[in-house]
CHARMM internal coordinates of N, CA and C (Angstrom, degrees):
IC EDIT
DIST 1 N 1 CA 1.4586
DIST 1 CA 1 C 1.5294
ANGL 1 N 1 CA 1 C 110.69
DIST 1 C 2 N 1.3316
ANGL 1 CA 1 C 2 N 116.11
DIHE 1 N 1 CA 1 C 2 N -36.80
DIST 2 N 2 CA 1.4637
ANGL 1 C 2 N 2 CA 119.44
DIHE 1 CA 1 C 2 N 2 CA 179.02
DIST 2 CA 2 C 1.5287
ANGL 2 N 2 CA 2 C 110.51
DIHE 1 C 2 N 2 CA 2 C -64.33
DIST 2 C 3 N 1.3355
ANGL 2 CA 2 C 3 N 116.10
DIHE 2 N 2 CA 2 C 3 N -37.45
DIST 3 N 3 CA 1.4635
ANGL 2 C 3 N 3 CA 119.87
DIHE 2 CA 2 C 3 N 3 CA 178.17
DIST 3 CA 3 C 1.5240
ANGL 3 N 3 CA 3 C 110.72
DIHE 2 C 3 N 3 CA 3 C -60.85
DIST 3 C 4 N 1.3273
ANGL 3 CA 3 C 4 N 115.84
DIHE 3 N 3 CA 3 C 4 N -40.57
DIST 4 N 4 CA 1.4626
ANGL 3 C 4 N 4 CA 121.08
DIHE 3 CA 3 C 4 N 4 CA 179.79
DIST 4 CA 4 C 1.5285
ANGL 4 N 4 CA 4 C 110.33
DIHE 3 C 4 N 4 CA 4 C -60.98
DIST 4 C 5 N 1.3266
ANGL 4 CA 4 C 5 N 116.51
DIHE 4 N 4 CA 4 C 5 N -44.59
DIST 5 N 5 CA 1.4631
ANGL 4 C 5 N 5 CA 120.66
DIHE 4 CA 4 C 5 N 5 CA 179.39
DIST 5 CA 5 C 1.5217
ANGL 5 N 5 CA 5 C 111.28
DIHE 4 C 5 N 5 CA 5 C -64.55
DIST 5 C 6 N 1.3303
ANGL 5 CA 5 C 6 N 117.11
DIHE 5 N 5 CA 5 C 6 N -37.65
DIST 6 N 6 CA 1.4693
ANGL 5 C 6 N 6 CA 120.72
DIHE 5 CA 5 C 6 N 6 CA 178.19
DIST 6 CA 6 C 1.5223
ANGL 6 N 6 CA 6 C 110.96
DIHE 5 C 6 N 6 CA 6 C -63.48
DIST 6 C 7 N 1.3290
ANGL 6 CA 6 C 7 N 116.34
DIHE 6 N 6 CA 6 C 7 N -43.49
DIST 7 N 7 CA 1.4651
ANGL 6 C 7 N 7 CA 120.48
DIHE 6 CA 6 C 7 N 7 CA -179.53
DIST 7 CA 7 C 1.5268
ANGL 7 N 7 CA 7 C 110.31
DIHE 6 C 7 N 7 CA 7 C -63.18
DIST 7 C 8 N 1.3274
ANGL 7 CA 7 C 8 N 116.39
DIHE 7 N 7 CA 7 C 8 N -44.46
DIST 8 N 8 CA 1.4681
ANGL 7 C 8 N 8 CA 120.51
DIHE 7 CA 7 C 8 N 8 CA -179.06
DIST 8 CA 8 C 1.5260
ANGL 8 N 8 CA 8 C 110.51
DIHE 7 C 8 N 8 CA 8 C -65.65
DIST 8 C 9 N 1.3295
ANGL 8 CA 8 C 9 N 117.05
DIHE 8 N 8 CA 8 C 9 N -44.17
DIST 9 N 9 CA 1.4690
ANGL 8 C 9 N 9 CA 120.15
DIHE 8 CA 8 C 9 N 9 CA -178.23
DIST 9 CA 9 C 1.5268
ANGL 9 N 9 CA 9 C 111.44
DIHE 8 C 9 N 9 CA 9 C -68.61
DIST 9 C 10 N 1.3355
ANGL 9 CA 9 C 10 N 117.09
DIHE 9 N 9 CA 9 C 10 N -26.36
DIST 10 N 10 CA 1.4665
ANGL 9 C 10 N 10 CA 120.79
DIHE 9 CA 9 C 10 N 10 CA 178.49
DIST 10 CA 10 C 1.5324
ANGL 10 N 10 CA 10 C 111.54
DIHE 9 C 10 N 10 CA 10 C -82.00
DIST 10 C 11 N 1.3259
ANGL 10 CA 10 C 11 N 116.51
DIHE 10 N 10 CA 10 C 11 N -2.36
DIST 11 N 11 CA 1.4574
ANGL 10 C 11 N 11 CA 120.10
DIHE 10 CA 10 C 11 N 11 CA 177.87
DIST 11 CA 11 C 1.5150
ANGL 11 N 11 CA 11 C 113.06
DIHE 10 C 11 N 11 CA 11 C 88.60
DIST 11 C 12 N 1.3299
ANGL 11 CA 11 C 12 N 116.72
DIHE 11 N 11 CA 11 C 12 N 14.85
DIST 12 N 12 CA 1.4625
ANGL 11 C 12 N 12 CA 120.58
DIHE 11 CA 11 C 12 N 12 CA 179.41
DIST 12 CA 12 C 1.5182
ANGL 12 N 12 CA 12 C 111.55
DIHE 11 C 12 N 12 CA 12 C -75.42
DIST 12 C 13 N 1.3150
ANGL 12 CA 12 C 13 N 115.98
DIHE 12 N 12 CA 12 C 13 N 162.31
DIST 13 N 13 CA 1.4599
ANGL 12 C 13 N 13 CA 121.46
DIHE 12 CA 12 C 13 N 13 CA 179.75
DIST 13 CA 13 C 1.5227
ANGL 13 N 13 CA 13 C 109.21
DIHE 12 C 13 N 13 CA 13 C -82.23
DIST 13 C 14 N 1.3140
ANGL 13 CA 13 C 14 N 117.00
DIHE 13 N 13 CA 13 C 14 N 117.89
DIST 14 N 14 CA 1.4654
ANGL 13 C 14 N 14 CA 121.51
DIHE 13 CA 13 C 14 N 14 CA -176.08
DIST 14 CA 14 C 1.5315
ANGL 14 N 14 CA 14 C 111.44
DIHE 13 C 14 N 14 CA 14 C -67.65
DIST 14 C 15 N 1.3304
ANGL 14 CA 14 C 15 N 117.56
DIHE 14 N 14 CA 14 C 15 N -29.86
DIST 15 N 15 CA 1.4642
ANGL 14 C 15 N 15 CA 120.69
DIHE 14 CA 14 C 15 N 15 CA 179.40
DIST 15 CA 15 C 1.5165
ANGL 15 N 15 CA 15 C 112.32
DIHE 14 C 15 N 15 CA 15 C -62.46
DIST 15 C 16 N 1.3320
ANGL 15 CA 15 C 16 N 116.05
DIHE 15 N 15 CA 15 C 16 N -42.18
DIST 16 N 16 CA 1.4639
ANGL 15 C 16 N 16 CA 120.78
DIHE 15 CA 15 C 16 N 16 CA 179.13
DIST 16 CA 16 C 1.5251
ANGL 16 N 16 CA 16 C 109.86
DIHE 15 C 16 N 16 CA 16 C -64.88
DIST 16 C 17 N 1.3294
ANGL 16 CA 16 C 17 N 116.22
DIHE 16 N 16 CA 16 C 17 N -42.00
DIST 17 N 17 CA 1.4633
ANGL 16 C 17 N 17 CA 120.31
DIHE 16 CA 16 C 17 N 17 CA -179.71
DIST 17 CA 17 C 1.5246
ANGL 17 N 17 CA 17 C 111.00
DIHE 16 C 17 N 17 CA 17 C -61.51
DIST 17 C 18 N 1.3328
ANGL 17 CA 17 C 18 N 116.58
DIHE 17 N 17 CA 17 C 18 N -45.29
DIST 18 N 18 CA 1.4648
ANGL 17 C 18 N 18 CA 121.17
DIHE 17 CA 17 C 18 N 18 CA 179.96
DIST 18 CA 18 C 1.5244
ANGL 18 N 18 CA 18 C 110.31
DIHE 17 C 18 N 18 CA 18 C -63.78
DIST 18 C 19 N 1.3271
ANGL 18 CA 18 C 19 N 117.45
DIHE 18 N 18 CA 18 C 19 N -40.45
DIST 19 N 19 CA 1.4614
ANGL 18 C 19 N 19 CA 121.61
DIHE 18 CA 18 C 19 N 19 CA 178.29
DIST 19 CA 19 C 1.5297
ANGL 19 N 19 CA 19 C 110.74
DIHE 18 C 19 N 19 CA 19 C -60.95
DIST 19 C 20 N 1.3295
ANGL 19 CA 19 C 20 N 117.09
DIHE 19 N 19 CA 19 C 20 N -45.27
DIST 20 N 20 CA 1.4682
ANGL 19 C 20 N 20 CA 120.96
DIHE 19 CA 19 C 20 N 20 CA 178.22
DIST 20 CA 20 C 1.5215
ANGL 20 N 20 CA 20 C 110.25
DIHE 19 C 20 N 20 CA 20 C -61.90
DIST 20 C 21 N 1.3238
ANGL 20 CA 20 C 21 N 117.17
DIHE 20 N 20 CA 20 C 21 N -41.78
DIST 21 N 21 CA 1.4636
ANGL 20 C 21 N 21 CA 121.95
DIHE 20 CA 20 C 21 N 21 CA 179.98
DIST 21 CA 21 C 1.5258
ANGL 21 N 21 CA 21 C 110.79
DIHE 20 C 21 N 21 CA 21 C -61.74
DIST 21 C 22 N 1.3393
ANGL 21 CA 21 C 22 N 117.28
DIHE 21 N 21 CA 21 C 22 N -44.28
DIST 22 N 22 CA 1.4671
ANGL 21 C 22 N 22 CA 121.53
DIHE 21 CA 21 C 22 N 22 CA 179.45
DIST 22 CA 22 C 1.5238
ANGL 22 N 22 CA 22 C 110.63
DIHE 21 C 22 N 22 CA 22 C -63.54
DIST 22 C 23 N 1.3291
ANGL 22 CA 22 C 23 N 117.22
DIHE 22 N 22 CA 22 C 23 N -45.62
DIST 23 N 23 CA 1.4710
ANGL 22 C 23 N 23 CA 121.07
DIHE 22 CA 22 C 23 N 23 CA -179.95
DIST 23 CA 23 C 1.5193
ANGL 23 N 23 CA 23 C 110.43
DIHE 22 C 23 N 23 CA 23 C -62.48
DIST 23 C 24 N 1.3389
ANGL 23 CA 23 C 24 N 116.95
DIHE 23 N 23 CA 23 C 24 N -41.10
DIST 24 N 24 CA 1.4640
ANGL 23 C 24 N 24 CA 121.36
DIHE 23 CA 23 C 24 N 24 CA -179.52
DIST 24 CA 24 C 1.5246
ANGL 24 N 24 CA 24 C 110.66
DIHE 23 C 24 N 24 CA 24 C -63.71
DIST 24 C 25 N 1.3278
ANGL 24 CA 24 C 25 N 116.79
DIHE 24 N 24 CA 24 C 25 N -45.90
DIST 25 N 25 CA 1.4675
ANGL 24 C 25 N 25 CA 120.52
DIHE 24 CA 24 C 25 N 25 CA 179.15
DIST 25 CA 25 C 1.5260
ANGL 25 N 25 CA 25 C 110.55
DIHE 24 C 25 N 25 CA 25 C -64.12
DIST 25 C 26 N 1.3264
ANGL 25 CA 25 C 26 N 117.00
DIHE 25 N 25 CA 25 C 26 N -39.69
DIST 26 N 26 CA 1.4610
ANGL 25 C 26 N 26 CA 121.57
DIHE 25 CA 25 C 26 N 26 CA -179.47
DIST 26 CA 26 C 1.5222
ANGL 26 N 26 CA 26 C 110.44
DIHE 25 C 26 N 26 CA 26 C -65.17
DIST 26 C 27 N 1.3344
ANGL 26 CA 26 C 27 N 116.86
DIHE 26 N 26 CA 26 C 27 N -43.39
DIST 27 N 27 CA 1.4666
ANGL 26 C 27 N 27 CA 120.04
DIHE 26 CA 26 C 27 N 27 CA -179.77
DIST 27 CA 27 C 1.5218
ANGL 27 N 27 CA 27 C 110.49
DIHE 26 C 27 N 27 CA 27 C -66.46
DIST 27 C 28 N 1.3296
ANGL 27 CA 27 C 28 N 116.95
DIHE 27 N 27 CA 27 C 28 N -33.18
DIST 28 N 28 CA 1.4620
ANGL 27 C 28 N 28 CA 121.33
DIHE 27 CA 27 C 28 N 28 CA 176.95
DIST 28 CA 28 C 1.5307
ANGL 28 N 28 CA 28 C 109.91
DIHE 27 C 28 N 28 CA 28 C -62.51
DIST 28 C 29 N 1.3294
ANGL 28 CA 28 C 29 N 116.72
DIHE 28 N 28 CA 28 C 29 N -42.36
DIST 29 N 29 CA 1.4683
ANGL 28 C 29 N 29 CA 120.98
DIHE 28 CA 28 C 29 N 29 CA 178.66
DIST 29 CA 29 C 1.5146
ANGL 29 N 29 CA 29 C 111.44
DIHE 28 C 29 N 29 CA 29 C -67.81
DIST 29 C 30 N 1.3321
ANGL 29 CA 29 C 30 N 117.19
DIHE 29 N 29 CA 29 C 30 N -36.61
DIST 30 N 30 CA 1.4649
ANGL 29 C 30 N 30 CA 120.74
DIHE 29 CA 29 C 30 N 30 CA 178.56
DIST 30 CA 30 C 1.5193
ANGL 30 N 30 CA 30 C 110.87
DIHE 29 C 30 N 30 CA 30 C -62.13
DIST 30 C 31 N 1.3221
ANGL 30 CA 30 C 31 N 117.08
DIHE 30 N 30 CA 30 C 31 N -40.08
DIST 31 N 31 CA 1.4675
ANGL 30 C 31 N 31 CA 120.90
DIHE 30 CA 30 C 31 N 31 CA 178.97
DIST 31 CA 31 C 1.5222
ANGL 31 N 31 CA 31 C 109.37
DIHE 30 C 31 N 31 CA 31 C -63.67
DIST 31 C 32 N 1.3323
ANGL 31 CA 31 C 32 N 117.39
DIHE 31 N 31 CA 31 C 32 N -43.65
DIST 32 N 32 CA 1.4656
ANGL 31 C 32 N 32 CA 120.93
DIHE 31 CA 31 C 32 N 32 CA 178.48
DIST 32 CA 32 C 1.5217
ANGL 32 N 32 CA 32 C 110.37
DIHE 31 C 32 N 32 CA 32 C -62.56
DIST 32 C 33 N 1.3281
ANGL 32 CA 32 C 33 N 117.43
DIHE 32 N 32 CA 32 C 33 N -41.48
DIST 33 N 33 CA 1.4625
ANGL 32 C 33 N 33 CA 122.40
DIHE 32 CA 32 C 33 N 33 CA 179.98
DIST 33 CA 33 C 1.5230
ANGL 33 N 33 CA 33 C 110.24
DIHE 32 C 33 N 33 CA 33 C -64.47
DIST 33 C 34 N 1.3245
ANGL 33 CA 33 C 34 N 116.39
DIHE 33 N 33 CA 33 C 34 N -43.46
DIST 34 N 34 CA 1.4628
ANGL 33 C 34 N 34 CA 121.08
DIHE 33 CA 33 C 34 N 34 CA 179.71
DIST 34 CA 34 C 1.5257
ANGL 34 N 34 CA 34 C 110.66
DIHE 33 C 34 N 34 CA 34 C -62.22
DIST 34 C 35 N 1.3213
ANGL 34 CA 34 C 35 N 116.75
DIHE 34 N 34 CA 34 C 35 N -41.75
DIST 35 N 35 CA 1.4679
ANGL 34 C 35 N 35 CA 121.23
DIHE 34 CA 34 C 35 N 35 CA 178.23
DIST 35 CA 35 C 1.5187
ANGL 35 N 35 CA 35 C 110.31
DIHE 34 C 35 N 35 CA 35 C -62.74
DIST 35 C 36 N 1.3237
ANGL 35 CA 35 C 36 N 117.41
DIHE 35 N 35 CA 35 C 36 N -43.09
DIST 36 N 36 CA 1.4626
ANGL 35 C 36 N 36 CA 121.59
DIHE 35 CA 35 C 36 N 36 CA 179.61
DIST 36 CA 36 C 1.5220
ANGL 36 N 36 CA 36 C 110.98
DIHE 35 C 36 N 36 CA 36 C -62.12
DIST 36 C 37 N 1.3350
ANGL 36 CA 36 C 37 N 117.18
DIHE 36 N 36 CA 36 C 37 N -45.27
DIST 37 N 37 CA 1.4699
ANGL 36 C 37 N 37 CA 121.30
DIHE 36 CA 36 C 37 N 37 CA 179.87
DIST 37 CA 37 C 1.5232
ANGL 37 N 37 CA 37 C 110.30
DIHE 36 C 37 N 37 CA 37 C -62.94
DIST 37 C 38 N 1.3250
ANGL 37 CA 37 C 38 N 117.19
DIHE 37 N 37 CA 37 C 38 N -42.53
DIST 38 N 38 CA 1.4670
ANGL 37 C 38 N 38 CA 121.16
DIHE 37 CA 37 C 38 N 38 CA 179.30
DIST 38 CA 38 C 1.5211
ANGL 38 N 38 CA 38 C 110.52
DIHE 37 C 38 N 38 CA 38 C -60.52
DIST 38 C 39 N 1.3211
ANGL 38 CA 38 C 39 N 116.88
DIHE 38 N 38 CA 38 C 39 N -43.59
DIST 39 N 39 CA 1.4699
ANGL 38 C 39 N 39 CA 120.67
DIHE 38 CA 38 C 39 N 39 CA 179.79
DIST 39 CA 39 C 1.5279
ANGL 39 N 39 CA 39 C 110.45
DIHE 38 C 39 N 39 CA 39 C -64.04
DIST 39 C 40 N 1.3385
ANGL 39 CA 39 C 40 N 117.40
DIHE 39 N 39 CA 39 C 40 N -40.58
DIST 40 N 40 CA 1.4661
ANGL 39 C 40 N 40 CA 120.94
DIHE 39 CA 39 C 40 N 40 CA 179.32
DIST 40 CA 40 C 1.5259
ANGL 40 N 40 CA 40 C 110.40
DIHE 39 C 40 N 40 CA 40 C -63.77
DIST 40 C 41 N 1.3362
ANGL 40 CA 40 C 41 N 117.23
DIHE 40 N 40 CA 40 C 41 N -42.52
DIST 41 N 41 CA 1.4615
ANGL 40 C 41 N 41 CA 120.84
DIHE 40 CA 40 C 41 N 41 CA 179.65
DIST 41 CA 41 C 1.5246
ANGL 41 N 41 CA 41 C 110.84
DIHE 40 C 41 N 41 CA 41 C -64.06
DIST 41 C 42 N 1.3232
ANGL 41 CA 41 C 42 N 117.66
DIHE 41 N 41 CA 41 C 42 N -39.82
DIST 42 N 42 CA 1.4661
ANGL 41 C 42 N 42 CA 120.92
DIHE 41 CA 41 C 42 N 42 CA 177.92
DIST 42 CA 42 C 1.5205
ANGL 42 N 42 CA 42 C 110.38
DIHE 41 C 42 N 42 CA 42 C -62.26
DIST 42 C 43 N 1.3231
ANGL 42 CA 42 C 43 N 116.90
DIHE 42 N 42 CA 42 C 43 N -43.42
DIST 43 N 43 CA 1.4663
ANGL 42 C 43 N 43 CA 120.91
DIHE 42 CA 42 C 43 N 43 CA 179.44
DIST 43 CA 43 C 1.5209
ANGL 43 N 43 CA 43 C 110.32
DIHE 42 C 43 N 43 CA 43 C -61.95
DIST 43 C 44 N 1.3379
ANGL 43 CA 43 C 44 N 117.65
DIHE 43 N 43 CA 43 C 44 N -41.77
DIST 44 N 44 CA 1.4658
ANGL 43 C 44 N 44 CA 121.23
DIHE 43 CA 43 C 44 N 44 CA 179.91
DIST 44 CA 44 C 1.5234
ANGL 44 N 44 CA 44 C 111.34
DIHE 43 C 44 N 44 CA 44 C -64.41
DIST 44 C 45 N 1.3226
ANGL 44 CA 44 C 45 N 117.22
DIHE 44 N 44 CA 44 C 45 N -39.11
DIST 45 N 45 CA 1.4682
ANGL 44 C 45 N 45 CA 120.74
DIHE 44 CA 44 C 45 N 45 CA 179.51
DIST 45 CA 45 C 1.5191
ANGL 45 N 45 CA 45 C 110.92
DIHE 44 C 45 N 45 CA 45 C -65.34
DIST 45 C 46 N 1.3190
ANGL 45 CA 45 C 46 N 117.10
DIHE 45 N 45 CA 45 C 46 N -36.82
DIST 46 N 46 CA 1.4669
ANGL 45 C 46 N 46 CA 120.77
DIHE 45 CA 45 C 46 N 46 CA 179.87
DIST 46 CA 46 C 1.5235
ANGL 46 N 46 CA 46 C 111.11
DIHE 45 C 46 N 46 CA 46 C -67.37
DIST 46 C 47 N 1.3284
ANGL 46 CA 46 C 47 N 116.80
DIHE 46 N 46 CA 46 C 47 N -32.36
DIST 47 N 47 CA 1.4647
ANGL 46 C 47 N 47 CA 120.98
DIHE 46 CA 46 C 47 N 47 CA -177.18
DIST 47 CA 47 C 1.5227
ANGL 47 N 47 CA 47 C 112.85
DIHE 46 C 47 N 47 CA 47 C -79.86
DIST 47 C 48 N 1.3421
ANGL 47 CA 47 C 48 N 117.18
DIHE 47 N 47 CA 47 C 48 N -20.41
DIST 48 N 48 CA 1.4686
ANGL 47 C 48 N 48 CA 119.87
DIHE 47 CA 47 C 48 N 48 CA -178.50
DIST 48 CA 48 C 1.5246
ANGL 48 N 48 CA 48 C 110.52
DIHE 47 C 48 N 48 CA 48 C -68.16
DIST 48 C 49 N 1.3336
ANGL 48 CA 48 C 49 N 116.84
DIHE 48 N 48 CA 48 C 49 N 144.98
DIST 49 N 49 CA 1.4697
ANGL 48 C 49 N 49 CA 119.43
DIHE 48 CA 48 C 49 N 49 CA 176.92
DIST 49 CA 49 C 1.5267
ANGL 49 N 49 CA 49 C 110.97
DIHE 48 C 49 N 49 CA 49 C -66.49
DIST 49 C 50 N 1.3225
ANGL 49 CA 49 C 50 N 116.18
DIHE 49 N 49 CA 49 C 50 N 152.29
DIST 50 N 50 CA 1.4645
ANGL 49 C 50 N 50 CA 121.55
DIHE 49 CA 49 C 50 N 50 CA -175.64
DIST 50 CA 50 C 1.5254
ANGL 50 N 50 CA 50 C 112.83
DIHE 49 C 50 N 50 CA 50 C -77.61
DIST 50 C 51 N 1.3287
ANGL 50 CA 50 C 51 N 119.20
DIHE 50 N 50 CA 50 C 51 N -5.64
DIST 51 N 51 CA 1.4558
ANGL 50 C 51 N 51 CA 122.66
DIHE 50 CA 50 C 51 N 51 CA -172.36
DIST 51 CA 51 C 1.5152
ANGL 51 N 51 CA 51 C 115.92
DIHE 50 C 51 N 51 CA 51 C -75.33
DIST 51 C 52 N 1.3278
ANGL 51 CA 51 C 52 N 119.92
DIHE 51 N 51 CA 51 C 52 N 6.41
DIST 52 N 52 CA 1.4687
ANGL 51 C 52 N 52 CA 121.24
DIHE 51 CA 51 C 52 N 52 CA -175.98
DIST 52 CA 52 C 1.4943
ANGL 52 N 52 CA 52 C 112.11
DIHE 51 C 52 N 52 CA 52 C -81.73
END
COOR INIT
IC SEED 1 N 1 CA 1 C
IC BUILD
Protein backbone atom coordinates (compact mmCIF):
# COMPACT_ATOMS: atom_id res chain seq x y z
CA UNK A 1 0.00 0.00 0.00
CA UNK A 2 2.89 2.35 0.75
CA UNK A 3 4.27 1.71 -2.73
CA UNK A 4 0.93 2.75 -4.22
CA UNK A 5 0.99 6.03 -2.30
CA UNK A 6 4.58 6.70 -3.43
CA UNK A 7 3.65 6.17 -7.08
CA UNK A 8 0.63 8.47 -6.81
CA UNK A 9 2.55 11.19 -4.94
CA UNK A 10 5.37 10.99 -7.51
CA UNK A 11 2.84 11.73 -10.25
CA UNK A 12 2.80 8.20 -11.66
CA UNK A 13 -0.20 6.73 -13.46
CA UNK A 14 -2.21 4.69 -10.95
CA UNK A 15 -3.81 2.60 -13.72
CA UNK A 16 -0.46 1.22 -14.84
CA UNK A 17 0.48 0.41 -11.25
CA UNK A 18 -2.78 -1.47 -10.65
CA UNK A 19 -2.34 -3.38 -13.93
CA UNK A 20 1.18 -4.47 -12.91
CA UNK A 21 -0.11 -5.52 -9.48
CA UNK A 22 -2.89 -7.64 -11.04
CA UNK A 23 -0.49 -9.32 -13.49
CA UNK A 24 2.00 -10.01 -10.69
CA UNK A 25 -0.65 -11.59 -8.45
CA UNK A 26 -2.00 -13.62 -11.39
CA UNK A 27 1.45 -14.93 -12.31
CA UNK A 28 2.02 -15.86 -8.66
CA UNK A 29 -1.15 -17.98 -8.74
CA UNK A 30 -0.11 -19.59 -12.03
CA UNK A 31 3.16 -20.74 -10.47
CA UNK A 32 1.26 -22.27 -7.54
CA UNK A 33 -1.16 -23.97 -9.96
CA UNK A 34 1.70 -25.33 -12.06
CA UNK A 35 3.39 -26.73 -8.94
CA UNK A 36 0.15 -28.40 -7.86
CA UNK A 37 -0.38 -30.00 -11.29
CA UNK A 38 3.22 -31.24 -11.36
CA UNK A 39 2.82 -32.85 -7.94
CA UNK A 40 -0.45 -34.52 -9.02
CA UNK A 41 1.20 -35.92 -12.17
CA UNK A 42 4.11 -37.30 -10.12
CA UNK A 43 1.69 -39.02 -7.75
CA UNK A 44 -0.20 -40.57 -10.70
CA UNK A 45 3.03 -41.89 -12.23
CA UNK A 46 4.00 -43.54 -8.94
CA UNK A 47 0.63 -45.31 -8.75
CA UNK A 48 0.81 -46.73 -12.29
CA UNK A 49 1.93 -50.35 -12.60
CA UNK A 50 5.49 -50.90 -13.82
CA UNK A 51 4.41 -53.24 -16.65
CA UNK A 52 4.11 -50.52 -19.33
